[in-house]
N, C-alpha and C positions, 0 to 999 in steps of 0.2 A: 504494500500499500504505498509507504514512502518513498517508492522509484517512482510511483503514478503521481503522487503528490509535487515531487522535484519535478517532475514532466511535464505536468500543468502549468507551474509555475514560470519555468523556462521559456513553454511556449506563448503564454498570457504576456510574458514580458519583452518577447522578441515581436509580437504585434503590437504591444504597446508603445517599443522604442519607437520603431518604424515608423508611426504615423503621428506619434504625440510625443513620445521621449526623448528623441532626436532634437526636435523643436525648442522644449523646455534646455536642454543641456546647451542646445548651439544659443539660447539667449544668453545662460551667463557664460559662457567663454568668450564670447561678442562682447560682453561688457565687463567684463576681466580686461581686455584688450585694450578697451577704451581706454582703459587706467593707462596705462603707459605708452598711449596713441592715442593722439585727439586731433589726426591733421583733417581736415574738410577738404573737400573737392567745390572749386567754384568753376562753372563754365569760361574757358579763356577764349576768349573770341576771334584774338589775334592765329590763332594754331585752326587753320581751312585748309588741309591738303584736299586735292581731287578725290572724288569719291564715286564709287559705281554703284547706283541702286537695280538690281539685279534681281529680274524676276522669271522663276520657272516656272512658263504657266501651260495648262491646259483645259482648254474650251474653256475661255474667260470671257468672251465676248461679254457677258452683261455686267462686266466689272470692269473692261477695258477704261471705259471713258473716265470712270470715277479715279483709276490708279491712277493713270495717269497726271489728270490734274493734281490730285492730291499729292503726287511727287512734286510737281512743279511749284507747289504753295511751301515746300520744304524753306524756314529760316535759317538761310544758306545761301550763300554767295552762286547764281545759280548757274554763271559758267564754270564753275567746278563742280557740278553734278552731272554723273551723266546717265542716261537711263539705257539700258540691257536689256530685251525682252528675250526669252529661248522658247517656240512655241511649240518643241515637236510634238508631232503625232494630235495635234487639235484640227480638227474639221469641222469648225461650227464658225469658220470666219476671224477669229480670234488676231492671226496675221494679216490678214486685209486690212481689218480695221487699224493696226498699230503703225500698217505702212503710211496710213492717214497723217501720223504724226513725225512723217521723216524730217521735213521741215524745220522740224523742234529740234532737232538731232537725236531722236530714238532711233538705237540700233535693234534691229529685230535677225534672231537667227531662227530656221526652222526647216525643221527636216521630217516628211511624210510620216516617217517609223518614229512609235511611241516606245521610251526606254525608261519610262519613269523618270520622277525627277532629279532622283541623285544621276541619270544620264545624260538630263539637259545639264544639270551645273558641271557636270565635272568636262562634259561639251564647249559650254558658254564661259568658264572661266578663262579658257585658250583666248577668247579675246577682249580680256579684259587689261587696262593699260594704267589704272590707276593702283596706289598704294594700298588702296582701301576698298575692301566691295562690302557692301549691306545688302543682304538678303532678304527678302519678303515675298510677303504671295501675294497673287494676285486678287484676292478677295478682301486682302485687310486694309486699312488705313491707318494712316501713319500721325501721331501727334505732329505738330508743325517742328516743333523743337527736337524731335527724335533725331536727327543728322547729325547737327552740331554739339547735341549731348553723348553722341555714341564716339564720335570722332575726336570730343577734348580729353576721353578716357586712353586714346591711343597716345596720348601724349607722355603716359608713364611707357618705356620701352619695352615691360616687363609686360603688359598688356600685349596678348596676342589673340583674344576674342572677345566681344563685347554682347552678350545679351540684352535684350529686350525685353519689357515686360509684354504678355497678351492678357488685352482687357478683353471683357467679355461686354459686348450693347445690351444693356437692361430692358425687358420688353413684358409685359405678364403675357404676351402671346406667344413667350418662349416658355415650351414647356420645363426645358432641363434649367433654364438660368439660376435657380436658387441653389440648384446643388451643385453645378458645372460652374457659377460667378463664387458661391462661398470658398470650393474647393482651389480654383487658381488664384483668389484674393490668399489664401495661407500658401498656397507654394511659392505666391510672389514674396511674401516675409520671408522665408527660409532661404530663397535666392539672396533676400538683400543681405542678410545675417551670414550666407554662406561666403558672398563676395567679400563681406567687410574680415570674415575672420582669414578667408586665403582664397577662393574661386569657385564660381558656381559651379557646379556641377551640370554639365552639361547645357547648352542655350535652346531656346526655342524659335522653331521654324519659322516661326510669323515673322519675327524680326530680330538678325544677329548678325553682327559684322564680323570681318576677317582680315588679318592683312595681308594682303595676295600674296604676298613670297612663303607663307605659311601654310596657304591651302594645297593638301593633299588629294590626288585623284583614288575616290572611294570605290569600294568593287560595286561590280553593277547591279548586286541584288542585295543593295544595305535597303534597310526599311527606316532606321532614322536616321535621314544622313543629318540632319544638325546637330543630333547627338555624338554622332562618330566623327563629324570632321571636328567640331568644339575641341572633345575630350583629347584627340589626337596634337592638336595642338596645344591643350593643357601637360602632355606628356612628352612634350618638346621641352616646358620647361618654363614657360608662359602660365600666365592664370586668364581666366575667362571673368570678365566683370560685369556688372551688372548694373543698369540703373531703372529704375520704374518710372521715371518720367521720358524715356524713350520708347513709347509706347505705340503697340498696334492694335486694332481691335476689332473686333469681329461678333459678327450675333453666335448666340448658343446655341447647340444639336436643337434643332425642331423637337427632339423627343428624346429620353433616354435609350430607346430602340435605335437612334443615329447614333446616340453617342457611344455605343455598347460596340459597336463596329470601328467605331475610331479606336478605342480602348484594344479592341484584339487586335487590331492592327500595332499599336503601340506594345501591348506585351508580346507578340511574337518577334518587335522589332528589339522590344528589351531583352528577350531572352538571347538573340544574335547578338548583339550589342555587347552582353557578358561573355560572350566567349570569344567573339575577337580584340576584346580588351581586355582579356586574362591578364597581361604582364601587368594593368592597374593594379590589382587585388594584392599585389606585391606592396606591405607598408616598409618594406624597408627601402625601397628603390624610390617610389614617391610618397611617402609619409604623410601629411596631413590630408592629401588628394585622396587616398586609399581610403581615410578614414571618412571623410564625407563620399567620397563616392560610395564605398558599402552600405553607412547608414540611411542615407539620402537615397540611393537607388536600387542595390542590388538587392536589399531585404524584401524592398515592397515588388521588386520582380520574382522572387525566387520563397525565401522562407515563409516571410509573413502572410500570402496567401495558402499555402500549405496547411501552416499554423492554426486557421480559422476552424476547419472541422474536426482537425486532432483536439483543441480545445474543449469544440463541442461534447464530443466523445469520452474526453477524461472527463469531464467535469459531468458529463452524465454516469458516468460511472459513481465518482466521489460523490455526488449529490443522493443517487440509491443508498449506497453504504451509509450514508448519515441522516437519509431517512428524509424523503421531499416535503414534510411537514414538518421537519425542525427549522424552522427560521430563525433561529440564532448562530446557524450554521452558514458561515462563510463560501462554502460549496453551493448551500441548496439557494442562497443568493445569487449569487455569480449565475447559477442557470438560469435561475427564472427572470433574471435580466436579459440573456442569452435568450432565452425565448422571448421577449418582450421585445428585445431589438429584433428578431429575426421577425416577428410579425408584424412589426412598423414597417418592415422591408416589405412585405408583401402586400400591406395597405398600400404602401407606396406603389407597389407596382401596377395593382388593381385602380386607383384613382389617377393614376396617371395613362391609363388605358381606357378609362372612362373619360379623359380630359377634365378632370375635378382637381382643382388647383388646390392642394394641402403642403405647404412648401417643407414644413417640417419634416415630413415624411419623406420627402426627397432625399432627404439626406444618409439616412441609415440604408433607404434604397440605391441611392450613387455610390456609397461605399460596397453596396451588397455588388453591385454592376462594376466598379474596379475590380475588383480582386476577382470576380468571376471570369471576368475578361482572360486574366493570366492564366485560367487554366483552358479554357478555350483559346489563346494564343500560343502556348506553349506546344498543344496537339498540331498546331498550323506550323509549329516550327517546324515540329517533330518530322512532319508528314510533306515539309517542305511544299503549301498548298495555300501560301499568303503571297501574293503579286506584288513584286516591287513596282506595279503601276497604282495610283494613290485612287482608291477609290472615294472620295468624298462625301462624310457624311451632310447630309442634309441639314441647313442653317432656318433658324424662326425668319420668317417673312418681316 
């Protein structure tokens, strides 16, 4: 019985640490670092190298005009911003629309064959002539100060990559906005603290920038291009920094079913990334970066999801042995708390399908979906069923 109790508490600790405990620990580590370092970063408007706004687009005709307009409105010298689009595989007229902007200096590279986002990135980077590349998605709009704030961080020669913030455009019509928005706010906080401690653990594909000379061509079947690209730069000895005021904004997934599709792909890509970035698991070589990587990413894609059903089973056995009516026993209380949590998840699923908005129930449902997606993503990875071509989740309109 004692071994079962030890197993139960160890599993519970893994889940708690992966989703909450690391954040708490990070909070105190950052506060401790601030005691010895109180440097603040201000925007230096004199540091303004040429940059390339790079968009790998597939069938984005509905967003092209707004994206081009948004990119041209950045608070940065217009002559120093170069827009480059790679539209491989697009057959909805996206390349033709973009060619109408040639007089504005926009470069468009198109091939009929579709090779996925990373294929477009690998091909398109060869045409970049500026020292900094800023990647963003065709359907995301950037804050007007984003370019200036990102570029300013590269003034530090130790910075090899800068991640912007993904923001969710909140509307009542977006069924998943309550859960997805809360999740990204929490993630943004962790990224801010990660960066302050040492380095962000992977960039957000919606908006991130790299030093052009550090970009390494990535395997053609890579699923999480932004994650692999940014962490391989970090493995070269540079840091990934983060500015929440440099942001890309998009609508939430139309519903949690659409969000599940995205999460499954991310989970499959996460497993693939762990395999390909296996040297990063060596703390003797990468030190604090390894600690951050395991704490913030690896546990969420491996042990934490597996621990959840095991916690329930071991808790069931422990509660049974102490009596389900013994409400003074910790195992009984935790067991009923788990029952309540999963019932709330089930209700969240029911109301979401009925299009009834009870946002508090979306939180446990979203958490369940996140972890369920890991199992489905792992299966896809093992079977090699996840295509490199992104099937974009439907967004709220």
